[in-house]
Every structure is written in structure tokens, then in C-alpha cells.
C-alpha positions as a Markdown table, in Angstrom:
| # | Residue | x | y | z |
|---|---|---|---|---|
| 1 | Met | -40.7 | -23.6 | -21.1 |
| 2 | Thr | -37.8 | -23.3 | -18.6 |
| 3 | Ala | -38.8 | -23.3 | -15.0 |
| 4 | Val | -38.2 | -19.8 | -13.5 |
| 5 | Ala | -40.2 | -20.3 | -10.3 |
| 6 | Thr | -37.6 | -22.1 | -8.1 |
| 7 | Glu | -37.6 | -22.1 | -4.3 |
| 8 | Asp | -34.5 | -22.3 | -2.2 |
| 9 | Lys | -34.3 | -25.4 | 0.0 |
| 10 | Pro | -32.2 | -24.7 | 3.1 |
| 11 | Lys | -29.6 | -27.2 | 3.9 |
| 12 | Ala | -29.0 | -28.5 | 7.4 |
| 13 | Ala | -26.2 | -27.1 | 9.4 |
| 14 | Gly | -23.0 | -29.0 | 8.7 |
| 15 | Gly | -24.2 | -30.4 | 5.4 |
| 16 | Gly | -26.2 | -33.2 | 7.1 |
| 17 | Ser | -29.5 | -34.4 | 5.8 |
| 18 | Arg | -32.7 | -32.7 | 7.0 |
| 19 | Met | -35.8 | -34.4 | 8.2 |
| 20 | Pro | -38.5 | -34.4 | 5.5 |
| 21 | Gly | -41.1 | -31.6 | 5.8 |
| 22 | Trp | -44.0 | -34.0 | 6.3 |
| 23 | Ala | -42.1 | -35.9 | 9.1 |
| 24 | Arg | -41.4 | -32.6 | 10.9 |
| 25 | Val | -45.1 | -31.6 | 10.7 |
| 26 | Leu | -46.1 | -35.1 | 12.0 |
| 27 | Leu | -43.6 | -34.9 | 14.8 |
| 28 | Trp | -44.6 | -31.5 | 16.0 |
| 29 | Thr | -48.3 | -32.3 | 15.6 |
| 30 | Thr | -47.7 | -35.3 | 17.9 |
| 31 | Val | -45.8 | -33.2 | 20.4 |
| 32 | Gly | -48.6 | -30.6 | 20.4 |
| 33 | Phe | -51.3 | -33.3 | 20.9 |
| 34 | Leu | -49.4 | -34.8 | 23.8 |
| 35 | Ala | -49.0 | -31.4 | 25.4 |
| 36 | Val | -52.7 | -30.6 | 25.1 |
| 37 | Ser | -53.6 | -34.0 | 26.3 |
| 38 | Ile | -51.4 | -33.8 | 29.4 |
| 39 | Thr | -52.7 | -30.3 | 30.1 |
| 40 | Ser | -56.3 | -31.4 | 29.9 |
| 41 | Tyr | -55.8 | -34.0 | 32.7 |
| 42 | Gln | -53.4 | -32.0 | 34.8 |
| 43 | Thr | -55.6 | -29.0 | 34.9 |
| 44 | Gly | -59.0 | -30.8 | 34.8 |
| 45 | Val | -60.1 | -28.7 | 31.8 |
| 46 | Leu | -61.5 | -31.6 | 29.6 |
| 47 | Ala | -62.8 | -29.1 | 27.0 |
| 48 | Leu | -59.3 | -28.7 | 25.6 |
| 49 | Thr | -59.8 | -32.0 | 23.6 |
| 50 | Ser | -63.5 | -32.4 | 23.6 |
| 51 | Ser | -65.4 | -33.2 | 20.4 |
| 52 | Gly | -67.5 | -30.1 | 20.9 |
| 53 | Thr | -64.5 | -27.8 | 21.0 |
| 54 | Val | -63.0 | -29.4 | 17.9 |
| 55 | Glu | -66.2 | -29.2 | 16.0 |
| 56 | Ala | -66.5 | -25.5 | 16.8 |
| 57 | Ala | -62.8 | -25.0 | 15.9 |
| 58 | Val | -63.4 | -26.6 | 12.5 |
| 59 | Arg | -66.4 | -24.4 | 11.9 |
| 60 | Leu | -64.6 | -21.3 | 12.9 |
| 61 | Gly | -61.4 | -22.2 | 11.1 |
| 62 | Val | -63.1 | -22.7 | 7.7 |
| 63 | Pro | -63.6 | -18.9 | 6.9 |
| 64 | Ile | -59.9 | -18.4 | 7.9 |
| 65 | Leu | -58.8 | -21.2 | 5.6 |
| 66 | Phe | -60.7 | -19.8 | 2.6 |
| 67 | Ala | -59.1 | -16.4 | 3.2 |
| 68 | Ala | -55.6 | -18.0 | 3.6 |
| 69 | Leu | -56.1 | -19.8 | 0.3 |
| 70 | Gly | -57.1 | -16.5 | -1.3 |
| 71 | Gly | -54.0 | -14.9 | 0.0 |
| 72 | Leu | -51.9 | -17.8 | -1.3 |
| 73 | Trp | -53.2 | -17.5 | -4.9 |
| 74 | Ala | -52.6 | -13.7 | -4.9 |
| 75 | Glu | -49.2 | -13.6 | -3.4 |
| 76 | Arg | -47.8 | -16.6 | -5.3 |
| 77 | Ala | -48.5 | -14.4 | -8.4 |
| 78 | Gly | -46.6 | -11.5 | -6.7 |
| 79 | Val | -49.5 | -9.3 | -5.5 |
| 80 | Ile | -50.0 | -8.6 | -1.8 |
| 81 | Asn | -53.6 | -8.9 | -0.9 |
| 82 | Ile | -54.6 | -7.3 | 2.4 |
| 83 | Gly | -58.0 | -6.6 | 0.8 |
| 84 | Leu | -59.1 | -10.1 | 1.8 |
| 85 | Glu | -61.2 | -8.7 | 4.6 |
| 86 | Gly | -63.2 | -6.5 | 2.2 |
| 87 | Met | -63.6 | -9.4 | -0.2 |
| 88 | Met | -64.9 | -11.6 | 2.6 |
| 89 | Ile | -67.4 | -8.8 | 3.6 |
| 90 | Leu | -68.6 | -8.7 | 0.0 |
| 91 | Gly | -69.0 | -12.5 | 0.1 |
| 92 | Thr | -71.1 | -12.4 | 3.3 |
| 93 | Trp | -73.5 | -9.9 | 1.8 |
| 94 | Gly | -73.7 | -11.7 | -1.6 |
| 95 | Gly | -74.2 | -15.1 | 0.1 |
| 96 | Ala | -77.0 | -13.8 | 2.3 |
| 97 | Trp | -78.7 | -11.9 | -0.6 |
| 98 | Ala | -78.7 | -14.9 | -3.0 |
| 99 | Gly | -79.2 | -17.5 | -0.2 |
| 100 | Tyr | -82.3 | -15.8 | 1.1 |
| 101 | Gln | -83.9 | -15.8 | -2.4 |
| 102 | Trp | -82.7 | -19.1 | -3.9 |
| 103 | Gly | -81.1 | -21.2 | -1.2 |
| 104 | Pro | -77.7 | -21.9 | 0.2 |
| 105 | Leu | -76.1 | -23.2 | -3.0 |
| 106 | Ala | -77.0 | -20.0 | -4.9 |
| 107 | Gly | -75.6 | -18.1 | -1.9 |
| 108 | Leu | -72.3 | -20.0 | -2.1 |
| 109 | Ile | -72.0 | -19.1 | -5.8 |
| 110 | Ala | -73.0 | -15.5 | -5.3 |
| 111 | Ala | -70.5 | -15.1 | -2.5 |
| 112 | Ala | -67.7 | -16.3 | -4.8 |
| 113 | Val | -68.8 | -13.9 | -7.5 |
| 114 | Phe | -69.0 | -10.9 | -5.2 |
| 115 | Gly | -65.6 | -11.8 | -3.8 |
| 116 | Ala | -64.2 | -12.2 | -7.3 |
| 117 | Leu | -65.4 | -8.7 | -8.1 |
| 118 | Gly | -63.4 | -7.4 | -5.2 |
| 119 | Gly | -60.4 | -9.3 | -6.6 |
| 120 | Leu | -60.9 | -7.8 | -10.0 |
| 121 | Val | -61.0 | -4.3 | -8.7 |
| 122 | His | -57.7 | -5.0 | -6.8 |
| 123 | Ala | -56.2 | -6.4 | -10.1 |
| 124 | Ile | -57.2 | -3.3 | -12.1 |
| 125 | Ala | -55.7 | -1.0 | -9.5 |
| 126 | Thr | -52.4 | -2.9 | -8.9 |
| 127 | Val | -51.7 | -4.7 | -12.2 |
| 128 | Ser | -53.1 | -2.2 | -14.8 |
| 129 | Phe | -52.6 | 1.1 | -13.0 |
| 130 | Gly | -49.6 | 0.2 | -10.7 |
| 131 | Val | -51.2 | 1.3 | -7.5 |
| 132 | Asn | -49.4 | 0.4 | -4.4 |
| 133 | His | -50.6 | -3.0 | -3.2 |
| 134 | Ile | -51.1 | -2.0 | 0.4 |
| 135 | Val | -53.0 | 1.2 | -0.6 |
| 136 | Ser | -55.3 | -0.7 | -2.9 |
| 137 | Gly | -55.9 | -3.5 | -0.3 |
| 138 | Val | -57.0 | -0.9 | 2.3 |
| 139 | Ala | -59.3 | 0.7 | -0.3 |
| 140 | Ile | -60.9 | -2.6 | -1.0 |
| 141 | Asn | -61.5 | -3.2 | 2.7 |
| 142 | Leu | -63.2 | 0.2 | 3.0 |
| 143 | Leu | -65.1 | -0.3 | -0.3 |
| 144 | Gly | -66.4 | -3.7 | 0.9 |
| 145 | Ala | -67.6 | -2.3 | 4.2 |
| 146 | Gly | -69.2 | 0.8 | 2.7 |
| 147 | Ala | -70.8 | -1.0 | -0.3 |
| 148 | Thr | -72.4 | -3.7 | 1.8 |
| 149 | Lys | -73.7 | -1.2 | 4.3 |
| 150 | Tyr | -75.4 | 0.7 | 1.5 |
| 151 | Leu | -76.8 | -2.5 | -0.1 |
| 152 | Ser | -78.1 | -3.7 | 3.3 |
| 153 | Thr | -79.9 | -0.5 | 3.9 |
| 154 | Leu | -81.4 | -0.6 | 0.4 |
| 155 | Leu | -82.4 | -4.3 | 0.2 |
| 156 | Phe | -82.4 | -5.9 | 3.7 |
| 157 | Glu | -83.9 | -3.2 | 5.8 |
| 158 | Pro | -87.4 | -3.3 | 4.2 |
| 159 | Ile | -87.5 | -7.0 | 5.1 |
| 160 | Ser | -85.6 | -7.4 | 8.4 |
| 161 | His | -86.3 | -3.8 | 9.6 |
| 162 | Asn | -82.6 | -3.5 | 10.5 |
| 163 | Pro | -80.0 | -2.1 | 8.1 |
| 164 | Arg | -77.3 | -4.1 | 9.9 |
| 165 | Glu | -78.6 | -7.6 | 9.3 |
| 166 | Ser | -80.4 | -9.7 | 6.7 |
| 167 | Pro | -83.5 | -11.7 | 7.2 |
| 168 | Pro | -82.9 | -15.4 | 8.2 |
| 169 | Val | -81.0 | -17.2 | 5.5 |
| 170 | Pro | -81.4 | -21.0 | 4.7 |
| 171 | Lys | -78.4 | -23.0 | 5.9 |
| 172 | Phe | -76.6 | -26.0 | 4.6 |
| 173 | Asp | -77.3 | -29.3 | 6.4 |
| 174 | Thr | -74.5 | -30.8 | 8.4 |
| 175 | Tyr | -73.4 | -34.4 | 8.3 |
| 176 | Ser | -71.7 | -36.9 | 10.7 |
| 177 | Met | -69.9 | -40.0 | 9.8 |
| 178 | Gln | -71.9 | -42.8 | 11.4 |
| 179 | Pro | -71.5 | -45.1 | 13.2 |
| 180 | Leu | -67.9 | -43.9 | 13.7 |
| 181 | Ser | -69.0 | -40.6 | 15.3 |
| 182 | Thr | -71.1 | -42.5 | 17.9 |
| 183 | Trp | -68.4 | -44.9 | 18.7 |
| 184 | Leu | -65.8 | -42.1 | 19.2 |
| 185 | Gly | -68.3 | -40.3 | 21.4 |
| 186 | Gln | -68.5 | -43.4 | 23.7 |
| 187 | Leu | -64.7 | -43.7 | 23.7 |
| 188 | Glu | -64.4 | -40.0 | 24.6 |
| 189 | Asp | -66.8 | -40.5 | 27.6 |
| 190 | Val | -64.6 | -43.2 | 29.1 |
| 191 | Gln | -62.0 | -40.5 | 29.9 |
| 192 | Arg | -58.8 | -42.4 | 29.4 |
| 193 | Val | -55.7 | -40.2 | 29.0 |
| 194 | Ile | -54.6 | -39.9 | 25.3 |
| 195 | Ile | -57.1 | -42.4 | 24.0 |
| 196 | Ser | -60.2 | -40.3 | 25.0 |
| 197 | Asp | -58.4 | -37.1 | 23.9 |
| 198 | Phe | -57.7 | -38.6 | 20.4 |
| 199 | Ala | -61.3 | -39.9 | 20.2 |
| 200 | Gly | -62.6 | -36.4 | 21.1 |
| 201 | Ile | -60.5 | -34.7 | 18.5 |
| 202 | Leu | -61.3 | -37.2 | 15.8 |
| 203 | Gly | -65.0 | -37.2 | 16.7 |
| 204 | Gly | -65.1 | -33.4 | 16.3 |
| 205 | Leu | -63.5 | -33.7 | 12.9 |
| 206 | Val | -66.2 | -36.2 | 11.6 |
| 207 | Ser | -69.3 | -34.7 | 13.3 |
| 208 | Gly | -71.4 | -31.7 | 12.1 |
| 209 | Val | -69.5 | -31.3 | 8.9 |
| 210 | Ser | -71.1 | -28.9 | 6.3 |
| 211 | Pro | -70.6 | -28.7 | 2.5 |
| 212 | Thr | -68.6 | -25.5 | 2.9 |
| 213 | Thr | -66.2 | -27.4 | 5.3 |
| 214 | Met | -65.8 | -30.2 | 2.8 |
| 215 | Leu | -65.1 | -27.7 | 0.0 |
| 216 | Ala | -62.5 | -25.7 | 2.0 |
| 217 | Tyr | -60.5 | -28.8 | 2.8 |
| 218 | Leu | -60.8 | -30.1 | -0.7 |
| 219 | Leu | -59.4 | -26.9 | -2.1 |
| 220 | Val | -56.2 | -27.3 | -0.1 |
| 221 | Pro | -54.9 | -30.3 | -2.2 |
| 222 | Val | -56.5 | -28.8 | -5.3 |
| 223 | Ser | -54.5 | -25.6 | -4.8 |
| 224 | Tyr | -51.3 | -27.6 | -4.3 |
| 225 | Leu | -51.9 | -29.6 | -7.5 |
| 226 | Val | -52.8 | -26.6 | -9.6 |
| 227 | Leu | -50.0 | -24.3 | -8.3 |
| 228 | Trp | -47.2 | -26.8 | -7.9 |
| 229 | Arg | -48.0 | -29.7 | -10.3 |
| 230 | Ser | -49.3 | -28.0 | -13.4 |
| 231 | Pro | -47.9 | -25.8 | -16.2 |
| 232 | Phe | -50.5 | -23.2 | -15.3 |
| 233 | Gly | -49.3 | -23.1 | -11.7 |
| 234 | Leu | -45.6 | -22.9 | -12.8 |
| 235 | Arg | -46.3 | -19.9 | -14.9 |
| 236 | Leu | -48.4 | -18.2 | -12.2 |
| 237 | Arg | -45.7 | -18.7 | -9.6 |
| 238 | Ser | -43.0 | -17.5 | -12.0 |
| 239 | Cys | -44.9 | -14.2 | -12.0 |
| 240 | Gly | -44.4 | -13.9 | -8.3 |
| 241 | Glu | -40.7 | -15.0 | -8.4 |
| 242 | Asn | -39.3 | -13.2 | -11.5 |
| 243 | Pro | -41.9 | -11.6 | -13.7 |
| 244 | Val | -39.3 | -10.2 | -16.1 |
| 245 | Ala | -37.9 | -13.6 | -16.8 |
| 246 | Ala | -41.4 | -15.1 | -17.1 |
| 247 | Glu | -42.3 | -12.5 | -19.7 |
| 248 | Ser | -39.2 | -13.2 | -21.7 |
| 249 | Leu | -40.3 | -16.8 | -21.9 |
| 250 | Gly | -43.7 | -16.0 | -23.3 |
| 251 | Val | -45.8 | -15.8 | -20.1 |
| 252 | Asn | -48.4 | -13.1 | -20.1 |
| 253 | Val | -47.7 | -11.8 | -16.6 |
| 254 | Tyr | -50.7 | -9.4 | -16.6 |
| 255 | Arg | -53.1 | -12.2 | -17.5 |
| 256 | Tyr | -51.8 | -14.5 | -14.8 |
| 257 | Lys | -51.9 | -11.8 | -12.1 |
| 258 | Tyr | -55.5 | -11.0 | -13.1 |
| 259 | Leu | -56.5 | -14.7 | -12.9 |
| 260 | Ala | -54.8 | -15.1 | -9.6 |
| 261 | Leu | -56.5 | -12.1 | -8.0 |
| 262 | Ile | -59.9 | -13.1 | -9.3 |
| 263 | Ala | -59.4 | -16.6 | -7.8 |
| 264 | Ser | -58.1 | -15.0 | -4.6 |
| 265 | Gly | -61.3 | -12.8 | -4.3 |
| 266 | Ala | -63.5 | -15.8 | -5.1 |
| 267 | Leu | -61.9 | -17.8 | -2.3 |
| 268 | Ala | -62.2 | -15.0 | 0.2 |
| 269 | Gly | -65.9 | -14.6 | -0.8 |
| 270 | Leu | -66.4 | -18.3 | -0.1 |
| 271 | Gly | -65.0 | -17.6 | 3.4 |
| 272 | Gly | -67.7 | -15.0 | 3.8 |
| 273 | Ala | -70.3 | -17.5 | 2.7 |
| 274 | Ala | -69.1 | -19.9 | 5.3 |
| 275 | Leu | -70.0 | -17.3 | 8.0 |
| 276 | Val | -73.5 | -16.9 | 6.6 |
| 277 | Leu | -74.6 | -20.3 | 5.3 |
| 278 | Asn | -73.3 | -22.6 | 8.1 |
| 279 | Gln | -75.3 | -23.7 | 11.1 |
| 280 | Gly | -75.1 | -21.3 | 14.0 |
| 281 | Ser | -75.6 | -18.1 | 12.0 |
| 282 | Ser | -78.8 | -16.3 | 11.4 |
| 283 | Gly | -77.5 | -14.7 | 8.2 |
| 284 | Tyr | -75.6 | -11.5 | 7.3 |
| 285 | Leu | -74.6 | -9.3 | 10.2 |
| 286 | Glu | -72.6 | -6.1 | 9.9 |
| 287 | Asn | -68.9 | -6.6 | 10.9 |
| 288 | Gln | -69.4 | -10.4 | 11.3 |
| 289 | Thr | -66.1 | -11.1 | 9.6 |
| 290 | Asn | -64.4 | -9.7 | 12.7 |
| 291 | Asn | -60.9 | -9.3 | 11.0 |
| 292 | Arg | -60.9 | -13.0 | 9.8 |
| 293 | Gly | -59.5 | -11.8 | 6.5 |
| 294 | Tyr | -56.4 | -10.5 | 8.3 |
| 295 | Ile | -56.1 | -13.6 | 10.4 |
| 296 | Gly | -56.3 | -15.7 | 7.1 |
| 297 | Leu | -53.5 | -13.6 | 5.8 |
| 298 | Ala | -51.5 | -14.3 | 9.0 |
| 299 | Ala | -52.3 | -18.1 | 8.6 |
| 300 | Met | -50.9 | -18.0 | 5.0 |
| 301 | Ile | -47.7 | -16.2 | 6.2 |
| 302 | Phe | -47.3 | -18.7 | 9.1 |
| 303 | Gly | -47.7 | -21.5 | 6.6 |
| 304 | Asn | -44.8 | -20.0 | 4.6 |
| 305 | Trp | -46.9 | -19.5 | 1.5 |
| 306 | Arg | -47.6 | -23.2 | 1.2 |
| 307 | Pro | -51.1 | -25.0 | 1.2 |
| 308 | Gly | -50.2 | -27.5 | 3.9 |
| 309 | Gly | -48.7 | -24.8 | 6.2 |
| 310 | Leu | -51.6 | -22.5 | 5.9 |
| 311 | Leu | -54.0 | -25.4 | 6.7 |
| 312 | Gly | -52.1 | -25.8 | 10.0 |
| 313 | Gly | -52.2 | -22.1 | 10.7 |
| 314 | Ser | -56.0 | -22.0 | 10.0 |
| 315 | Ala | -56.5 | -24.9 | 12.4 |
| 316 | Leu | -54.5 | -23.2 | 15.1 |
| 317 | Phe | -56.4 | -19.9 | 14.9 |
| 318 | Gly | -59.7 | -21.8 | 14.6 |
| 319 | Tyr | -58.9 | -23.8 | 17.7 |
| 320 | Ser | -58.0 | -20.7 | 19.7 |
| 321 | Asp | -61.3 | -19.1 | 18.6 |
| 322 | Gly | -63.4 | -22.1 | 19.3 |
| 323 | Leu | -61.8 | -22.7 | 22.7 |
| 324 | Gln | -62.5 | -19.3 | 24.0 |
| 325 | Leu | -66.1 | -19.3 | 22.7 |
| 326 | Arg | -66.9 | -22.8 | 24.1 |
| 327 | Ser | -65.1 | -22.6 | 27.5 |
| 328 | Gly | -64.0 | -19.0 | 28.0 |
| 329 | Glu | -61.4 | -17.9 | 30.5 |
| 330 | Thr | -60.8 | -21.3 | 32.2 |
| 331 | Ser | -59.6 | -23.1 | 29.0 |
| 332 | Val | -57.5 | -20.2 | 27.8 |
| 333 | His | -55.9 | -20.0 | 31.2 |
| 334 | Ala | -55.1 | -23.7 | 31.1 |
| 335 | Leu | -53.3 | -23.2 | 27.7 |
| 336 | Phe | -50.5 | -21.4 | 29.6 |
| 337 | Tyr | -49.7 | -24.8 | 31.1 |
| 338 | Gly | -49.7 | -26.4 | 27.7 |
| 339 | Ala | -47.5 | -23.6 | 26.3 |
| 340 | Thr | -45.0 | -24.2 | 29.1 |
| 341 | Leu | -44.7 | -27.9 | 28.1 |
| 342 | Leu | -44.2 | -27.0 | 24.4 |
| 343 | Leu | -41.6 | -24.4 | 25.2 |
| 344 | Val | -39.6 | -26.9 | 27.4 |
| 345 | Val | -39.6 | -29.3 | 24.4 |
| 346 | Val | -38.4 | -26.5 | 22.1 |
| 347 | Ala | -35.7 | -25.6 | 24.6 |
| 348 | Ala | -34.5 | -29.3 | 24.7 |
| 349 | Val | -34.4 | -29.4 | 20.8 |
| 350 | Gln | -32.4 | -26.2 | 20.7 |
| 351 | Leu | -30.1 | -27.5 | 23.3 |
| 352 | Trp | -29.5 | -30.7 | 21.3 |
| 353 | Arg | -28.7 | -28.5 | 18.3 |
| 354 | Arg | -26.3 | -26.5 | 20.5 |
| 355 | Asn | -28.2 | -23.3 | 19.9 |
| 356 | Trp | -27.6 | -21.9 | 23.4 |
| 357 | Phe | -29.4 | -18.6 | 23.0 |
| 358 | Ala | -32.6 | -20.0 | 21.6 |
| 359 | Ser | -32.6 | -22.7 | 24.2 |
| 360 | Gly | -32.2 | -20.2 | 27.0 |
| 361 | Ala | -34.9 | -17.9 | 25.5 |
| 362 | Ser | -37.3 | -20.8 | 25.4 |
| 363 | Leu | -36.7 | -21.7 | 29.0 |
| 364 | Val | -37.2 | -18.1 | 30.1 |
| 365 | Ala | -40.5 | -17.9 | 28.1 |
| 366 | Ala | -41.6 | -21.3 | 29.6 |
| 367 | Ala | -40.9 | -19.9 | 33.1 |
| 368 | Ala | -43.0 | -16.8 | 32.3 |
| 369 | Met | -45.9 | -18.9 | 30.9 |
| 370 | Tyr | -45.9 | -21.1 | 34.0 |
| 371 | Ser | -45.8 | -18.1 | 36.3 |
| 372 | Val | -48.9 | -16.7 | 34.7 |
| 373 | Tyr | -50.6 | -20.1 | 35.1 |
| 374 | Trp | -49.5 | -20.6 | 38.7 |
| 375 | Tyr | -50.2 | -17.1 | 40.1 |
| 376 | Thr | -53.6 | -16.5 | 38.4 |
| 377 | Asp | -56.8 | -18.5 | 38.5 |
| 378 | Glu | -58.3 | -17.2 | 35.3 |
| 379 | Leu | -57.7 | -14.5 | 32.7 |
| 380 | Pro | -59.9 | -11.3 | 32.3 |
| 381 | Glu | -62.7 | -11.7 | 29.9 |
| 382 | Glu | -61.6 | -8.7 | 28.0 |
| 383 | Leu | -58.3 | -10.5 | 27.3 |
| 384 | Thr | -59.7 | -13.9 | 26.3 |
| 385 | Ala | -62.1 | -12.3 | 23.8 |
| 386 | Tyr | -59.0 | -11.4 | 21.8 |
| 387 | Thr | -57.3 | -14.8 | 22.1 |
| 388 | Pro | -57.2 | -15.4 | 18.2 |
| 389 | His | -55.7 | -12.1 | 17.6 |
| 390 | Leu | -53.0 | -12.6 | 20.3 |
| 391 | Val | -52.3 | -16.0 | 19.0 |
| 392 | Thr | -51.8 | -14.4 | 15.6 |
| 393 | Leu | -49.2 | -12.0 | 16.9 |
| 394 | Val | -47.3 | -14.7 | 18.8 |
| 395 | Val | -47.3 | -17.2 | 16.0 |
| 396 | Leu | -46.1 | -14.6 | 13.4 |
| 397 | Ala | -43.3 | -13.5 | 15.8 |
| 398 | Ala | -42.2 | -17.1 | 16.3 |
| 399 | Ala | -42.3 | -18.0 | 12.6 |
| 400 | Ser | -40.7 | -14.8 | 11.3 |
| 401 | Gln | -37.2 | -16.3 | 11.1 |
| 402 | Arg | -38.0 | -19.1 | 8.7 |
| 403 | Leu | -40.3 | -17.3 | 6.2 |
| 404 | Arg | -39.5 | -17.2 | 2.5 |
| 405 | Pro | -42.1 | -15.2 | 0.6 |
| 406 | Pro | -42.1 | -15.1 | -3.3 |
| 407 | Ala | -39.2 | -13.0 | -4.4 |
| 408 | Ala | -41.2 | -10.5 | -6.4 |
| 409 | Asn | -44.1 | -10.3 | -4.0 |
| 410 | Gly | -45.4 | -6.7 | -3.7 |
| 411 | Met | -43.2 | -5.4 | -6.6 |
| 412 | Gln | -44.7 | -3.0 | -9.1 |
| 413 | Tyr | -44.3 | -4.8 | -12.5 |
| 414 | Arg | -44.5 | -2.9 | -15.8 |
| 415 | Arg | -44.1 | -4.7 | -19.0 |
| 416 | Gly | -40.8 | -4.0 | -20.8 |
| 417 | Val | -39.2 | -2.4 | -17.7 |
| 418 | Asp | -36.5 | -4.3 | -15.8 |
């Protein structure tokens, strides 16, 4: 079969060679780490790189990562899926219902099944009946919230005596990599600049890890291998790039869109299970997804519809969420200092590229960030509670110029119609 799912690779200005993608990611990750490390010691807010903050960030980022992977599968097949939030809600209820009766593993499977049912409904509406993708996604979100509210009243209220929550649900155990975790903790306590910061971040990554966390990070390379390194993935992505050409080459576009949306719903449902079955949660709570489905969609867009990119986006949003929960206003306020350092680096890079406008804009933004840090002692609690959502808006605005969605994403496809 001839490949029809091609992706444009931008060339460097002037015809020069570009730095490989993995090298750019490594470079900017290093710059970000150094900025946060310097900020931690200049402001005295050690929680910025503590193992506790990173452990919380990983736990909070896992549901977002599952939702982002769900969005990736759907949109690579050409279907916009803003119904991820509703599919996550279905997953939280299904995970709590089965987990309460048969244990966390059964809850994980049930969450995937309930989420997949939401994906199936979205597929029937958009693929078979040609309903607008946005309209169908909004309907799925409303359906998920309404259905779980009814089911909770019917099945949970007689046990928990509260229609808004389930009885306590058994949780997955967590694991730490010993003796590495202990050694990193000792190194973190020494409080040496950069070294202790690195130890704190790495210690948080290898401590308190649950099976859902392992599964989420395993599914990132699995999604890449399936979507980019298999005939199945090539056919599925061709449906999101040029479904007419794919159909002419023998690809059953409807079938692949259905499979992609069912997988998308299952992944979003697993994100709901992560909220219910991980340590720190009592079970199902009404509205506990707290818009994480939308944030997962934003992480996928920030990652430019690529598994590695959405992993970085999920980590960023999880970190902002974990930071404000662990340390509150003080840590979020200190991040303005770190943002100033990053913007100065961006300004220098743009200046080297002779992009005068971007360099000037970065310097102006850096001055604004530093002014907020200098003239305020802490931020209002009402503002810090929405830190993940504000980060979502800022990141999407910054990344909007380099995004390249699948060419046929959101288009209504009808077989035999060009």
C-alpha cells in the first residue's frame, strides 16, 4: 500500500540543517531544569524541586496523560474528540463500581470499558451519522455527567448514603525503587544546588509509583510504535490526513475511525480510573475530573499530535497542579522568577536568530513577569487554585504558531464523496 499519511518537515531558514527533535527537547528540558533549580535557591522555595512535589505531579499528571493519549488516537484518525471529559467521567464511575465489588484490577478494566462505550457513541454520531464533531463531543460530556449522576443515585447512595460519592474503593499499592529511592532522598537533604534538585526530581519519579502510572507511561511508546511503525497505524493516520485517498487504496475508513474512537474512549476511561484507584482518593466523587479531559486535549495539542510531545505537556500540567496543591501561593509566586529566566533565554535565542520582534516581545514579557514577582509577596488563593488552567492557556498561546494538526481532522467524511 502506498503511504498517504505524510507529514511535512519544516526546513530551517536559509536551507541549513535543523537540530534533531530529540536534541531540542533535551536542550530545553535542561534549560527548564536549570531555571527551576536557580529559582529554588534564589527564592528559598525548595518545594519547586522536592521529591514530594514531583511525586504529586506524576500522580496528578497520569489522568491528563491518559486523556491526551485518547485525544491522539481519535484525532490522528481525523475525529475531534472534546468528549474526553465525559469519557473520563464514565471511567471514574465504572472504576469505582467494579473496584468496590471486585478489586482495583477489575475497576481498571471496567473503567476502560465504560470509556470505550463513550467513544463508541461518539463514533456512531460522527462517523455513521455525520454529526458535527464538536456538537457530539459536548453531548458526550453532558451524557457522561448525567448518566453517572443517575447511576450513583441508584447504586451508590444506598451504601454510601450520599448520591455524590461511592463507598471507599480498594486502591492499587504503590512501589518505590529501593535502595535508589533512599539514596536519592539522602542526597536531596544535603541541599546542594543542582545536585540536590536533580536528586529530588529523580527521587519523586521512582517513589510511590502505582500500576496505573506504569501503564500510562508504557502506553506512550506503545502508541508511537502502533501509530507510526505499523501498517495498522499508517492506515489509521491516513484516515486523518486524506480519507478519500486512503479509501481509494482499500482502507476501510469507517472501520479505522471506529477503532480509533473506541481506543480513545478506553484511554480516557483509564484516566478516570487513575483518579479513583490511586492512593490519595477515597473513591468516586462527583465532578472529580475537574476538567482534566480538556487539559488532556490541550496537552495533546501542545505536543503537536505526537506521543513524546503530549508526554511533555502532561508533565507540565501535572507539575503546575501538584505544585499549587503541595505548596500553594508561595511556590506559584516563585515560578514568576523562573518564568523570567526562561523568557530571557528565549529572547537570547530569538536575538541569535535575528528575529527582532520575537526577541523584543520575550524581553517585555520577562519584565512583566519579574515585576509581578518583585512587587507582590504572594498570589491570591483564588488565582493559584486555577494555576493548571492558566498554564494551559499560556502554553497553547505560545505553541500555536508551530502546530500542525492532521490535515483532515474534524472533516465530515462520507464514502464516495470527494
